[in-house]
N, C-alpha and C positions, 0 to 999 in steps of 0.2 A: 524617605518613603512614608506615605501616609498610612497609619495603622487603623484597622477596623476595630470598633468597640465590640467587646464580647460580653455575653451575659455572665452572671456569676457562676453558673454551672459550667459554662465553657471555659472560664478562667480556671476553675478548679480542675477541669479535665487536663488543661495544658500543664498545670502544676504537677498533677499526679503522673502524667505521661513522662515528664522530665526525670522522674525517679528511676524507672526501669525501662522506659520506652516500650511498654506493653500496652497497646491501646485498649484491649478488652479489660484487663485488670484496672487500668486507669478509669474506665467508665464505671466499673463496679465500685471503686473507691469513692467516686464522686457522686454516687447515689443512684445509679441505674440498676435495674433488676438484672441478676445474673443470666436470666433466660434471654433477655433482649440486649445484653451489654455488647455483644459482638456486632449486632446490627447498628446500635447507636454509636459505637466507636467508629465504624466504617463511615457513617454519615457525618460525624464530627470531623473526621480526618479529611473529608472532601471540602469543608468550608475554607475559603481562601484566608479568612482572618485567623482561623485556628492554625492552619498550615504555616502562615507567615510568623505567628507568634512562636510556634515550636521551632521553626527554622532559626529564628533570631536567638532563641534561648539556648539551643544546642550549640550554635556557633560561638556564643559567649562562653558557655561552659567548657567547650573543648579548647578555646583559646586560653582560658584561665589555667586549665590543667595541662596545657601543652600536649594535647592528644592529637596526633596527626596520623595519617595513613602510613607514613614512613616509619614513625616510631612503633606503631603497632606491628608492622611487618618485621621490624628489627628485633623486637622482643620475642615474637613468635619464632624467628629464625634462631635465636639463642637456644631455645628449648629444643627445636627440631634437630639442630646440629650439635647438641651437647656431647662432649667427649668425657666419658667417665674417668679417663686417665688423668684429667686435670685435678682429681681429688687426691692423687698420690705423688710423692716426690720420686727422685731418681732411684732410691733404695726400696721403693715399694711401700713406704710407710705413709699412713694417712696424714695429710697436711691439716694442721689445725685450722678451724674455721676463720680465725682472725687473720690468717695469712692467705686465704683464697682471694682470687681476683673478683672484681665486682660482677663480671658477666657470669662466672661460675656460681657465685652466691645467688644471683638472681634466678638461676635455673633450678636450684635445689629445693627440695621439700624437707624442711628442718623442723623437728619436734623435740620437746623436752619432757622428761618424766621425772617425778620425785620418787626415789626409792627409799628403802629402809635406811635409816641413819642419815637422812637428809643429804643424800648424794644424788646430784643431778645426772640423769642419763640422757644423752643427746643422740637422737636418731636422725641420720641423714639419708635420704633416699633420692636417687636420681629421678628426673621427671619422666613422665610418659611421653615419649617422643612421637608415637604413632599418630595420634589425632592432629598434632601440629604439622607433621610431615604431609598428611593427607590434605590438610587445609591449604598448605603452600602449593602442593601439586595441583589442586583444583584451581587456585588463583592463577598459577602459571599456565594451565591449560586454557583458561578463559582468555588470558592475555595473548597466547599464541594464536587462538582462533580469531580474536579481534585483529591481530596483526596480519594474519593471512587474508582476512576479509578486506582489509584496507589495501593490501598489495594487489588483490584481484581487481578491486575497483580502479586502482591506478593503472594496471595493465589494460583493463577494458577501456579506460579513458584514452590511453595511448593508441590502442587499435582503432578507436573511433576516428573516422576521417574529420579533419579540421575544416571548418567552414571558410571558404575562400570566395572572393567576388565571382569567380567563374562558376563555382558550384552553386552559389546563390542564384545567379542569373539562369543557370540551367534548370534549377528547381522551379523558379518562377515561370519559365517558359513551358515546362511540362505541366504545371498546374493550369496555365492558361489554355494549353491545348486540350486538357481534360475537360475544362469547363466548356470550351467551344464544342467538343464532341458531345457532351451531355446536352447542350442546347440544341444541336442538330438532331440528336436522337429524339428529344422531346418534340421538336417541330415535326419530324417525320411521323411520329406516333399520332400527333394531333391531326395531321393531314390524312392519315390512314383511317382514323376514326370518323373524320368528316366524310371521306369517300364511302365508307361502309354505311353511313346513315343516309346517303343520297339515294333517290329513287332509281330503279334499274333502267328506266327509259329516259332518264335525264342525261344529256351529253355532259362530258367532263367540263371542268372549268377551262375557259379559254376558247371554247368552240360554240358554234351556233347551230341550232336544230335546222333541218331542211325545211324550206317553206312548204307549207301544205301537208307536212308529215302528220299523220294521225297519231294522237296521243291515246294510249290505252288507259281507260279509267281504272282507278285503283279499286281492287276487289276488297270488300269488307272481310275482315278476318272472322272466321267462325269461332264461337266461344269454345275454349279448351284446345284450340288448334295450336300446334307448335309453329312459332313464327320462323320462317326461313330466313337465312342470311341473305342480304341483298346481293344481287349479281354484280360482278365487277363492271366498271364502265367500259363500253365498247369503243374501239378505236375508229374514228372517222377517217375515211380515205377518199381520195379523188378518183372518179371513174377513169381518168387517163392512166392511172397506175395499173388498171386491170387490162390495158391494151386498147382501150377505146380512144379514138381521136377526139370525139365530141360527144355531147349528150344525146345526139340524134342517132348515133350508131350503136345502140345498145338494145337489141330486140329481146334479150332474155332477162333484162334487169327488171326489178319491181318498178311499179309506177311511182312517179314522183320525180321532181327535179332537184338538182343540187347534189349534195353529198349522199353517199350510200353507206349504210351501216351493215357491217358483216359480223357474223359470229366467229 
């Protein structure tokens, strides 16, 4: 992987961060003001080159020291589950330190004191198990929560219907019908708007006005007057539908030949 070149101060920050993995203190040690060290450290930790260098350095360090997550948990478990009875033999006598097993010795707090007469006093204290037990419980709770979340996702995936060719074809057909319905609705709305904009005395599309029929001139709109909505188009009918056999047998009809418009 290609590494990005860093400035001298960024290199120093990486070096100081490797000591205690405290970004703010590393920024202070490499020359930033304590007042702005936290902000500068956050900005430095966002740089891809700095993050890559820290990641590589920590990976190399942990590999050399054989520090793994399993080993850390194992050592913490030794303290959390320490048994004080392992310090005594079957008769209840303390077991000398040189005869204790490695796991017991690793968990003990041992101190030496020089007393009068150059006699060494050895103090052996069992470890404080409470914080280690709490840390393990917290880790276990996180693991259980993550495990439950994964199981819920798996169950949800199983409940979800699987895609088959039949389901796919049905979905495509439904989407096609929805698009056709949307187009029909848009077409009907356009026709309705066109009909609403047409003059009231103009016959609908597909019909012809009666020959000689008088057209009423459009009246100019008064300023400030509210414009009325156009009247719907009237339906043309044939006089024969009203019971007349011919156009001559219609004494009460309005003058004019051809079709008659009714309200």
